[in-house]
N, C-alpha and C positions, 0 to 999 in steps of 0.2 A: 438247520438245527431248530429254529423257531417252529417250523411246521411239524417236526417230530415231537417236540414238547406239547404242542397244541393237540396233536393226534393222541398222545398218551393221556392227556388230561381229559379229552372227550371220551375215550374208552373207559377211563376210571370213573367218569361221571354217569355212565349208563347205569340204569337201575339194576340192582342185584336180582337174580332169579332165585327166589327162595323156594325150598322144597315144599311139598304138600304139608299142610298143617303148621307152617311157619310163617311169621309175619315180618315185614320189613320194619326195622327200628333205626333210629338215628337219622342223620341227614348228611348229604354231600355238601361241599362248599357251594355257595357262600353261606348256607344256613347252618352248617355243622362241619365237623371234622372226622366223624366216624359213622359208619353205616353197617348194619349186620342183620342177619335173619335170626329170629327168636322163636323157638318152639317151647313146648312144655315138657318137664320131666314127669316121671310117673306120679309125683305128688302134686302136680299142677303148678310148680314153680317154673319161672322162665329160665331158659338156658339157650346158649348159642347153638344154632342148628343150620348149617349151610355156609354160604360165602359171607365174608366180612371184608371191609375196606377201611383204611385210615388215610388221612391226608395231613400234610404239614400245615402249619399256621398260615402259610401263604397260598394254600389251596393246591399245592403240588402233590401228586400221589406219593404215599409213603409205604403202606403195607397192604398186601392182598393175602388172605388166608381163608381157610375153611374149617368148619367145626362139625363134629358128630358127637352127639350126646354130651355137649358142653365142653369138649376138649378138642384141641387142634388135631385135624385129620385131613390129609391131602396136601396139595401143593402150597408152598409158602414163598412169597416174594417180598423183599424189602428193598426200597430204592433210596439212593442218596438224594439230597435236595436237588441235584442237577438232573434227576430223572433216570440216571444210569443205575443198574442193579447194584445193591450193596450185599445182600445175602439171598440165596435161593436154595431150596431143597424141598423135602417132603416130610410130613408127620404121619404116623400111624397110631391112632388113639393116644395122642399126647407125647409120643416118643419120636425123636429124629430117626429117620431111616434112609437108606440109600445114599446117593451122592449129594453132598452139600458143598456149595461154593461161596466164597467171600471175595468181594471185589474192591479194589481201590476206587476212589471217586472218579478216577480217569477212565474207568471201565475195564482196566486190565485185571486179570485174575490175581488175587492175593493168596488164597488158600483153597485147596480142594481136599475133602476128606470123605471117607466112607463111614456110615453109621449103621448100627443094628440094635434095635430095641432100646434106643436112647443113649447108647454109649459108642464112642469111636471104635470102629472095628474094621480094619482093612487099611488100604494105602492112604498116606497123608503126603501132600505136596504143599510147599510154600514158595512164594516168589517175591523178588524185589520189585519196587515200583517200575523198574526198567523192563520187567518181564523175565529177567534172569532167575534161574532156580536159586532159592535161599536154603531150603531144607527138604529132605525126603526121608520117609520111613514108613513103618506100619504100626497099627494099634491092634492088640489082641484083647478083646473084652474090656477096653478102656485103658489098658496099660501099654506103654511103648514096648515093642517086641522086635526082634530081628535087628538088622543093621540100619542105623540112622546116620545120615550124612548132612553136614552143614557146609554152605558155600558162601564165599564173599560176593559182593555185588559184581565183581568182574568175572565170576564163574570159578574162581580158584577154590579147591577143596580146603576147608579150614578145620574140619574135625569129623571124626567118625567114631561111632561107638556101637557095640553089639550088645543088645539087651537080651540075647538068647531067645529061644522060642518058648512060648507059654501055651499051656493047654487051657481050654475053657471048661474042662471036666476035672473033677478032683481025683 
């Protein structure tokens, strides 16, 4: 375990590879707790452009993200203090897209959801800390749709509701 944490810390301490015309800003531990690439907007003002990293106050890796034109764009990873993933997914020009996962600090999956253009859209699953299913359903354009089911920690079905189908077009 100690070797894994050391390997993660070493990887997180490697210098960021900034895109052309962007400069490295901030500092990695022990000199700082945030590092990012900064480019210029069309008016010459600084904005984030490319990869960025943050660390906890003890120097452990916290977040890895990427920016394009000053907004989140690309893979996103946030870690618990113990080094295990806390949240992971992707952004497209500031909006959550694709599959997002949230993890308990034990490393087990807590939630998994699908996103489109910044709103939940698609399957949603939630789990108990034991790994047993807690809830399942779907989102349609940010609203619950279809059949949703809830389960007790022992797997017993405790509730079910049908939100009917919804259309994304008027």
